[in-house]
C-alpha positions as CSV (number, residue, x, y, z in Angstrom):
1,K,65.6,52.4,147.6
2,F,66.0,53.1,143.9
3,G,66.2,51.0,140.7
4,W,69.4,50.2,138.9
5,N,69.7,50.2,135.1
6,S,72.9,48.5,134.0
7,S,72.9,50.2,130.6
8,S,72.8,53.8,131.9
9,D,73.5,53.9,135.7
10,F,77.1,54.3,137.0
11,M,79.2,55.4,139.9
12,A,81.5,58.4,139.7
13,I,85.1,57.7,140.9
14,D,88.3,59.7,140.9
15,M,90.6,59.2,138.0
16,E,93.6,58.6,140.2
17,K,92.0,55.4,141.6
18,I,91.9,53.6,138.2
19,W,94.5,52.6,135.7
20,V,94.8,54.9,132.7
21,P,96.8,53.8,129.6
22,D,99.4,56.2,128.2
23,I,97.3,57.3,125.2
24,Y,98.7,60.3,123.4
25,L,98.1,62.1,120.2
26,L,101.0,60.8,118.1
27,N,101.0,63.6,115.5
28,S,100.6,66.4,118.0
29,V,102.8,69.5,117.8
30,D,102.3,70.6,121.4
31,R,101.4,69.2,124.7
32,I,97.8,68.4,125.3
33,K,96.1,71.0,127.5
34,F,93.3,69.5,129.6
35,L,90.6,72.1,130.3
36,S,89.2,70.6,133.6
37,G,91.2,70.2,136.8
38,T,89.6,67.2,138.5
39,T,88.3,64.5,136.2
40,R,86.1,61.7,137.4
41,A,85.4,58.4,135.6
42,Y,82.1,56.6,135.1
43,W,82.1,53.0,136.6
44,Y,79.5,50.7,135.3
45,D,78.6,47.2,136.5
46,A,79.7,43.8,135.1
47,F,76.5,43.5,133.0
48,K,77.7,46.6,131.0
49,L,81.1,44.9,130.5
50,H,79.5,41.7,129.2
51,E,77.1,43.5,126.9
52,D,79.1,46.4,125.5
53,G,82.7,45.4,126.2
54,Y,83.6,48.1,128.8
55,N,82.6,49.2,132.2
56,V,84.7,52.3,132.7
57,L,84.2,55.6,130.7
58,L,86.5,58.5,131.1
59,N,85.7,61.9,129.4
60,R,88.4,64.6,129.5
61,P,87.9,67.9,127.6
62,A,91.2,69.0,126.1
63,L,92.8,71.5,123.7
64,I,95.0,69.8,121.1
65,K,97.2,71.1,118.3
66,T,98.1,68.8,115.5
67,R,99.8,68.9,112.1
68,C,97.6,68.2,109.0
69,D,99.0,67.6,105.5
70,V,97.0,69.6,103.0
71,N,96.6,69.5,99.3
72,M,96.1,73.0,97.8
73,T,95.6,72.1,94.2
74,Q,91.9,72.9,94.3
75,Y,92.2,76.0,96.5
76,P,89.8,77.8,97.3
77,F,87.4,75.0,96.6
78,D,89.4,72.3,98.3
79,V,88.4,69.6,100.7
80,Q,91.0,68.6,103.3
81,E,91.3,65.6,105.6
82,C,93.0,66.1,108.9
83,L,94.2,62.9,110.7
84,L,94.3,62.6,114.5
85,R,96.4,59.6,115.4
86,W,95.9,58.3,118.9
87,G,98.0,55.5,120.3
88,A,100.3,54.3,123.2
89,W,104.0,54.8,123.2
90,S,104.9,52.1,125.7
91,A,102.2,49.4,125.4
92,S,101.9,47.1,122.5
93,N,98.9,44.8,121.5
94,M,100.4,42.2,123.9
95,F,99.2,44.2,126.8
96,F,95.9,45.8,125.8
97,D,93.5,46.1,122.8
98,F,93.0,49.7,121.8
99,S,90.1,50.4,119.5
100,T,86.9,52.5,119.4
101,L,83.3,51.5,119.7
102,D,82.1,53.7,116.8
103,H,84.8,52.9,114.2
104,N,82.2,51.5,111.9
105,L,80.0,54.6,112.1
106,M,80.3,57.7,110.1
107,M,79.3,61.1,111.5
108,T,78.1,63.5,108.8
109,G,76.2,66.8,108.7
110,N,76.9,70.3,109.8
111,L,78.7,69.9,113.1
112,P,78.7,72.8,115.6
113,D,82.5,73.0,115.6
114,T,82.9,75.1,112.4
115,T,85.1,78.1,111.6
116,E,84.6,81.1,109.4
117,E,86.6,79.4,106.6
118,F,85.9,75.7,107.0
119,N,83.0,73.4,107.6
120,V,83.4,70.0,109.2
121,T,81.5,67.7,106.8
122,N,82.6,64.2,107.9
123,I,84.3,62.5,110.9
124,R,85.2,58.8,110.8
125,A,87.4,56.5,112.9
126,E,89.7,53.8,111.8
127,S,91.7,51.2,113.8
128,S,95.1,50.1,112.7
129,D,98.6,49.1,114.0
130,F,102.0,50.8,113.6
131,K,105.4,49.4,114.3
132,F,108.7,50.9,115.7
133,K,112.1,49.8,114.4
134,V,113.3,49.6,118.0
135,A,110.6,47.1,118.9
136,E,110.7,44.4,116.2
137,G,107.8,42.0,116.1
138,A,105.6,44.2,118.3
139,A,102.6,46.0,116.9
140,F,101.2,49.1,118.6
141,P,97.5,49.7,118.2
142,Q,96.2,53.1,117.2
143,V,93.0,54.8,116.4
144,V,92.9,57.4,113.6
145,Y,90.1,59.9,113.5
146,V,89.7,61.4,110.0
147,I,88.1,64.9,110.0
148,Q,87.0,66.1,106.6
149,L,87.0,69.9,106.2
150,Q,85.4,71.8,103.3
151,R,86.5,75.3,102.6
152,Y,83.9,78.0,102.1
153,G,84.7,79.2,98.6
154,F,81.9,81.6,98.1
155,W,83.9,84.6,99.4
156,Y,86.6,83.9,96.8
157,M,84.0,83.7,94.1
158,V,82.5,87.1,94.8
159,V,85.8,89.0,95.5
160,I,88.2,87.4,93.0
161,V,86.6,85.1,90.5
162,Y,83.6,87.2,89.5
163,P,85.5,90.5,88.8
164,L,88.0,88.6,86.7
165,I,85.2,86.9,84.7
166,F,83.6,90.4,84.2
167,L,86.9,91.8,82.9
168,V,87.3,88.9,80.4
169,L,83.8,89.6,79.1
170,V,84.5,93.2,78.7
171,A,87.8,92.3,76.8
172,A,85.7,90.3,74.3
173,S,83.9,93.5,73.3
174,V,87.1,95.3,72.4
175,F,87.2,93.7,68.9
176,F,83.9,95.4,68.0
177,L,85.5,98.9,68.5
178,D,86.8,100.7,65.5
179,I,90.6,100.9,65.5
180,R,90.5,104.3,64.0
181,S,88.4,105.9,66.8
182,G,91.4,106.1,69.2
183,E,89.5,104.7,72.2
184,R,90.4,101.1,71.6
185,H,93.9,101.3,72.9
186,G,92.7,103.1,76.0
187,V,90.2,100.4,76.8
188,T,92.7,97.6,76.4
189,V,95.3,99.3,78.7
190,T,92.6,100.0,81.3
191,L,91.6,96.3,81.3
192,V,95.2,95.2,81.8
193,L,95.7,97.7,84.7
194,T,92.4,96.7,86.4
195,T,93.2,93.0,86.2
196,M,96.6,93.6,87.8
197,A,95.0,95.7,90.5
198,V,92.6,92.9,91.3
199,G,95.5,90.5,91.6
200,F,97.5,92.8,93.8
201,L,94.6,93.5,96.2
202,T,93.8,89.8,96.6
203,A,97.4,88.5,96.9
204,E,97.3,88.8,100.7
205,R,94.5,86.3,100.9
206,L,96.3,83.6,98.9
207,P,98.4,81.1,100.8
208,K,102.1,80.7,99.9
209,S,102.1,77.2,98.6
210,A,104.2,75.3,96.1
211,D,101.1,73.5,94.8
212,D,99.6,74.5,91.5
213,M,96.4,76.1,92.9
214,W,93.1,76.4,91.0
215,L,92.9,80.1,91.7
216,V,96.4,80.7,90.4
217,R,95.7,78.8,87.2
218,F,92.5,80.8,86.8
219,Q,94.3,84.1,87.2
220,S,97.0,83.1,84.8
221,G,94.4,82.2,82.1
222,V,92.6,85.5,82.7
223,Y,95.9,87.4,82.3
224,A,96.5,85.7,79.0
225,F,93.0,86.5,77.7
226,I,93.4,90.2,78.8
227,V,96.7,90.6,76.9
228,V,95.3,89.2,73.6
229,P,93.2,92.4,72.8
230,V,96.2,94.6,73.5
231,I,98.4,92.7,71.0
232,V,95.7,92.4,68.4
233,S,94.9,96.1,68.6
234,C,98.6,97.0,68.1
235,V,98.9,94.6,65.1
236,V,95.7,95.9,63.5
237,D,96.7,99.5,64.0
238,Y,100.2,98.9,62.5
239,V,98.6,97.1,59.5
240,D,96.1,99.9,59.0
241,V,98.8,102.6,59.0
242,Y,101.2,100.6,56.8
243,Y,98.6,100.3,54.0
244,N,97.6,104.0,54.4
245,R,94.2,103.0,55.8
246,E,93.2,101.5,52.4
247,S,93.3,97.8,53.3
248,V,90.6,95.4,54.6
249,A,93.2,93.4,56.5
250,P,92.4,95.1,59.9
251,Y,88.7,94.3,59.4
252,V,89.5,90.7,58.6
253,I,91.6,90.3,61.7
254,D,88.9,91.9,63.9
255,T,86.2,89.6,62.4
256,F,88.4,86.6,63.1
257,F,88.8,87.4,66.8
258,Q,85.2,88.4,67.1
259,V,84.3,84.8,66.3
260,V,87.2,82.9,68.0
261,Y,87.8,84.9,71.2
262,P,84.3,84.4,72.8
263,W,84.4,80.7,72.1
264,A,87.9,80.4,73.6
265,V,86.8,82.2,76.7
266,L,83.7,80.0,77.1
267,F,85.8,76.8,76.7
268,F,88.3,78.2,79.3
269,L,85.6,78.9,81.9
270,I,83.9,75.5,81.3
271,H,87.3,73.8,81.7
272,M,88.2,75.6,84.9
273,F,84.8,75.1,86.6
274,E,84.8,71.4,85.7
275,Q,87.8,71.0,88.0
276,I,85.9,72.2,91.1
277,P,84.9,69.1,93.2
278,F,81.8,70.9,94.5
279,F,80.1,74.1,93.5
280,D,77.6,76.0,95.7
281,M,74.9,77.3,93.4
282,Q,73.8,80.3,95.4
283,R,71.7,83.2,94.1
284,S,74.6,85.4,93.1
285,T,76.3,82.5,91.3
286,L,73.1,81.9,89.3
287,C,72.9,85.6,88.4
288,M,76.6,85.6,87.3
289,A,75.9,82.5,85.2
290,A,72.9,84.2,83.6
291,V,75.0,87.3,82.8
292,I,77.7,85.1,81.2
293,V,75.1,83.2,79.1
294,V,73.4,86.4,77.9
295,F,76.8,88.1,77.1
296,F,78.1,85.1,75.1
297,F,74.8,84.8,73.2
298,V,74.9,88.5,72.2
299,T,78.7,88.3,71.4
300,I,78.3,85.2,69.3
301,C,75.3,86.6,67.4
302,L,77.3,89.8,66.6
303,S,80.4,87.8,65.5
304,V,78.3,85.5,63.3
305,H,76.6,88.6,61.8
306,S,80.0,90.2,61.1
307,L,81.1,87.0,59.5
308,L,78.1,86.6,57.3
309,T,77.9,90.3,56.3
310,Y,81.6,90.7,55.6
311,R,81.2,91.6,51.9
312,T,78.5,94.1,52.6
313,S,80.4,95.8,55.4
314,P,81.3,99.5,55.0
315,H,85.0,98.8,55.2
316,F,84.8,96.2,52.5
317,Q,82.6,98.3,50.3
318,S,84.9,101.3,50.7
319,H,87.9,99.3,49.8
320,K,86.0,97.8,46.9
321,R,85.0,101.3,45.6
322,K,88.6,102.4,45.9
323,E,89.8,99.3,43.9
324,V,87.1,99.9,41.3
325,N,88.0,103.6,41.0
326,G,91.6,102.8,40.7
327,L,91.0,100.1,38.1
328,A,88.8,102.5,36.2
329,A,91.4,105.2,36.3
330,V,94.0,102.7,35.0
331,L,91.7,101.6,32.2
332,A,90.9,105.2,31.3
333,K,94.5,106.1,31.2
334,G,95.3,103.1,29.0
335,L,92.5,104.0,26.6
336,N,93.7,107.6,26.3
337,L,97.2,106.4,25.5
338,A,95.9,103.9,23.0
339,A,93.8,106.6,21.3
340,R,96.7,109.0,21.2
341,D,98.9,106.4,19.6
342,K,96.3,105.6,17.0
343,S,95.8,109.3,16.0
344,E,99.5,109.9,15.7
345,S,100.0,106.8,13.5
346,G,97.0,107.4,11.2
347,S,97.8,111.1,10.2
348,L,100.3,111.8,7.2
349,P,103.2,114.3,7.7
350,S,102.5,117.8,6.2
351,S,105.0,120.0,4.3
352,P,106.7,122.6,6.4
353,Q,105.5,126.1,6.1
354,V,107.7,129.0,6.8
355,R,106.2,132.0,8.6
356,S,107.8,135.4,8.8
357,R,108.1,135.3,12.5
358,D,110.2,132.2,12.3
359,V,112.7,133.7,9.8
360,P,115.7,135.5,11.2
361,A,115.9,139.2,10.7
362,S,119.1,139.0,8.5
363,L,117.3,136.8,6.0
364,S,114.0,138.5,5.8
365,G,115.3,141.2,3.4
366,N,116.5,138.6,0.8
367,L,113.2,136.9,0.9
């Protein structure tokens, strides 16, 4: 003799002895593969049916393959939702009511079914109806399970994003190098080649999608910022050679980009990271953020110092001394010409004197 609990006690019966509705995964791309050979159902009593609305429970572990529509605009920091649409092909709501007991509940947290790239953050169930054109007036009930997947973006930050940020920071220091030293062009070309190498090495990890992905937008912006020092260095070198290295125009151009370039990079990074729906502030992320803050603080201080000390800079003073020396030489030459003209106009003409060496030999005897 034993006690019976209507809420938890049941009898196990074979699945072949009960009616099973033709419930399928409507958006499946392959046949469902059930993992167990013989499946038994749980049969509860009438009290369970009256209290909870059912008295038969059937659990069948299966392997399913479905198609999920993804939006890759925020890749690799994207959050995807995969829909599992369950319904019957041949039975409408006139024959049975198809729903779920937990459609008002929301399951959150770190579920055990995670992959190396995604984490299941949310699962919810929704009940709805769909209609076929061949069966007008009939509604077919369906249950939709919405699985929310969040991609692990930290790997992409460490392998792709951080190196590109570091290259942009190094590119900002190019404008502080002297164009006449000969090393500036080598640094700029090395930055361009390194940036392209990072892009080529990580291209295999990028999905081939027609969406405008976040990572592609970030790489395009970095390429644009890396090319700017190359173009500016060529222009500065040309201007310096054109004026025989006697003009302050190259120094003015470098000072302008020393001030503008770091601010442009900072606004670009802020704009890109504001588009990320979530951001995992791990230890390496905080370290990289600290490096960026320190670098921009030093760069901006140097650019402001260059802007404020423009007139006391060696290039400006050298050019100023050359201009002063040239003006002094012009004034001295003008004064010499004026003094010569004055001396020639103030003296009277003297009578010509004939010297014996200026007289021809044929006339010297007569004289």
